[in-house]
Steps between C-alpha positions, in 0.01 A plus 500: 500500500291580194501770234239608246653606167300662221743618234851432378563246780222271374579179313648553152537876556816712484601476867370149573861385551483670843244232596720200412513378862133576568217246520189591300191463720226620268332786321337786690283802422546790740192719523502876569819569303554647155784404264697758297768457239834658589648395166679167536329410829183592689405669822195424713332766712195490724183570304181370346622200303690175523852374444564148371819316588669203664587404857836340581670366810840665533786503747645800683791545259264515199285757682811708573600487132148601391497784754827629353351477151157648578532740794820679397426869454158467660326386181314219681408420859445145619156436653341189650182374327275198545483231232346151478853369563536709820642844570749619237712803431407725207701790357277808477604785269570824691523767229224699325319311223360804319578468130581128523307237304253306714479125430124464552505119500748503790711244315850609395495229233238717322732802487537498122126559460541835676802635311451820307466437130 
């Protein structure tokens, strides 16, 4: 199975160690989603924008670990999307985004450009 990651699970990011057993398949831009900063990690919600990330092939145990990390407390819900590498799971943020900082570029790696001065 495949997963699309757009924040702290990406290469060289804070939670990338969760992807140790994953196979990188390529970059992907998901249209019709908007990226928000939740502090140390982002959340993507449906909207007029794009989210930039990476697609990986993962096994069932890695997906279970990521579900425990991401869906606990209802913060995210896993949703199936279409990518150039085939269908992939994406974690969609489930809480209100009012008052959060929008990452207009859709790229979490640009987060520092959007920090309040």
